[in-house]
Steps between C-alpha positions, in 0.01 A plus 500: 500500500176380348675204337655407836169505680333302218775240505481457877121473485510236231742297704237467771252318273679160492579542871133543588412204276750284686350616830155382393639161399679456836201617700263263323751210504571531872131495581460182291788335686371605842366211711127473554202538273303827505186311423505347850452857638194576288247285684478263790774238452265229631297525176570227248748557218236468227297776667800731486545453128264787398704742709823369350365550148365848590845629591675307223713292737458192282652658190867450392752733667591690187134563423441633851807726462395643166150574625634655822759716315244617242254604772774664705620716209140632481507580872298197608677299769215257542276422794606408850455128566393551861298820467224406258412772252778737613757582234870503583529853366242623752688334785833649398370852428331507840833422669756666270448861625582392858823331386606797283435741792717287724778476243498874424516601863769238577705626206475861621605400848795298367621783276450782746692319774763292318629747238596777748660246737692348209631848400595577859678167535696558179594858591653381831660166404643278771377726776278409792199630303592283201546189715172563685299538180670192352421297812133600491486425125639151535267441795205597286616269219546205737169536685196333340201722429255266670702517826511880491125509435421266792723700735340832400150352545592362842645825638337785307155344452435251777694651793498869421185514283640768271411327173242242390613140469378466143246583234472796269242695701302493819198268475170684489663848477454749216789550259765728642844587362645505846353156579643360174846643576477375857455144373770553234787600728616159625467293181670770291792526742546127509484469122753783457752360752695263277508744207606785727806301602593400149436845353718661765792271407451566127490876557815493715691289247396725208577819685844376607595439137384846402674677789829354378476664158732779388230763466408448866864555601498814285191633674657438835823669391303811404388528860140394471337378818467124548119517490504682169752260349296199607145613430555727197779317316489149635133411548400586140733233360503266796131429488491408133564124566231507768241543226574144388462376853139626508413257224665217694317600818161431349523117527606519863207730581254267329650188655515668842139611474386137508653458846416846630136484384465159662636624833294820511188358326540767236245425226729517199604269219766348719243369747276400211788300352559320831133409532486381141814289544364324806164434334650408156305769321719469191350781281565753776856374555588515133345844454685652793826339390472638149393851623784518753757377245374756254539777755853387568586501131346842452686629807834387360412647159426836659823481696700433180335794323551740791862384532557587133333838540690609811838356396610643161787249486246225422493433129154468346 
């Protein structure tokens, strides 16, 4: 088991290195010059030269990459081009807890709702219940998150006034758990929508395969109730493949958080990434890209390890 984990962990090193090369290369190929965002563009080019030299923008590309990679390995992502004196690490650490909170709550909502519905759908195949759950799942997959968010804001926030339209807390109010949860409801539901639909379909498909196995037929032949057959004998094996899906869900949560945080003005790294992209704040963009990619790689690594732990048929 230890050798398996070590081998899988070592495989992530060249992958992460490739991610840094791609992130840096894409930023170099992006149109526009970040130096034009540092000061007033009406200033003469020769007056901008000290700023360009300060941030190393006049150095060869490979020199810039080596310096950036060396500093990043030490935990230094550089300084924001537009926020003078503010490090990129400070900007990200100030926003990261909000994004992690949103992702954790969205994941819980997706799992709590989709897994039971997937099990119910598989236990009653080709019934009205199965068709209804399937229809709702495909509807969730086909509906964009931003549209769902705008509809919920229009009806639940603007017209009914049940939830705030955005933000992480009420302006000027003291910290309150209820107030934080009140602001968290709509964005977490919107972020969980697409993954709820996909996870329901995955759960149904996995459970259908398990419920066709011989040991399930044997349990039914012994006279066990349907609920006991499904939840005691079927769920334990049917949910093993879902562990892998959790690792694959992480990219969709992170990608969806960019849209959801923009709609609900949720101060997370998704909104920070959007602001940095519009303002060509390249150090912030590259830092978030590398951090998010690293989280995705780690999520898939954890999924592989858990899959090997819970499924003894996996060879180490």
